[in-house]
N, C-alpha and C positions, 0 to 999 in steps of 0.2 A: 730955338727951344729944343730941337733935337740934339744939338751939340751940347747944350746945358745938361740935358738928361744923360748923355753919354759921359760927360765929365763926372756927374754924380755917381753913375754906375762904376766908373773907373776908381773913384775915391772909395766907394764901398768895397770894391774888390781889393784894392791896396790895403785897406784897413781890416780885411777879413782874417780870421784865424788861419785859414788854409794858406793864404798868401804869406803871412808872416812866418808860419812854420816852414814853408817852402824856401823862403828867402834865408832863414836861419840855417836850415839844413844844407842849402847850396853853398853858403859861405864856409860852413864847417868842412864840406867835402872839397871845396877849392883849396883849402889849406893842406889837404892830403893830396899833394900833387900827383903822386904815383897812381892812386886809385882814380882820381879825377881824370887823368889822361887816359887811363885804360877805358873808363866809361865813355869818354868822348870818342875814342877810337872805335869802340864797339858800335856806337850810334852812327858814326860815319859809315861803317861797313854795312849796317842795316839799311841805311839810305841807299847805298850803292846796290844792294841786293833788291830792294823795292823798285828802284829805277830799272834794273835789269828785267824784273818781272813785267813792269809796265811796257818796256820796249820789246817784250816777247822773247827775251834771251833765255836760254836754258840755265837753270839754277842747279848748282851742285849741292846735294844734300849735306855734304861735309861742311859747307859754309854755315848752314843753319845749326848744325850740331856743334860746331866750334863756338859760335856765338852763345848758344844755350849753355855750354860748359863754362864759358867765361862769366856769364851772368850768374850762374849757380855759385861759382867761387866768389864772386863779388858780393852776392847776397849774404854771405857769412860775415861780411865786414859791416859793423854797426853803422858807420858813417854813410856808407853807400846805401845800405838798407833804409836808413832813416830818410835819406834824400829821395830815394825812389818812391817810398810811401808818401812822403810829403808832396812830391811832384805829382803823383797819381791823384791825391786828394784835390790838389789845386787845379789840375787839368780837368778833373771831373766837374768842378764848379764852373769852369769856363765852358765846358761842353753843355752843361745844363742851361747856362745863359744863352748860348748860341741856339739851342733847341727851342727855348722859349721864344726867342726872336723869330726863328723860322716858322714855328707854329703860328705865331701871331700874324706873320706876313701871309702865310697860306690861308688862314682863316679870313683875313681881310680880302685876299684875292678872290676867294670863293664867294664872299658877300658881294663884291663888286661885279662878279660875273652875272649876277642877277639884275644889275642895273642896266637899263637901256638908255643909251644916249640919243638924243633927238637932234 
């Protein structure tokens, strides 16, 4: 039953306006190889910086500034901007679903804390 509900949720997500817009924007951006590659390189660099932060390494402010400058220049590109906005809206939906699940689990856990097993 749980797996069936998960499949229903997946189908609803795949059929959502947010996902369809994200998928369309991603395909359009992938055709623009130069900007797609720049965006992927920036994201890789961001992951590296975040990992360094988690590992307690010193982060150079110039790294953040460089990424901000590149994002600013890419935001002027319609395809990149459309993709980033579509991605934001889609990930927002996924985050909301995750929060609903976590809230339900936490609520269920709290209710079960009151139950005494004999």
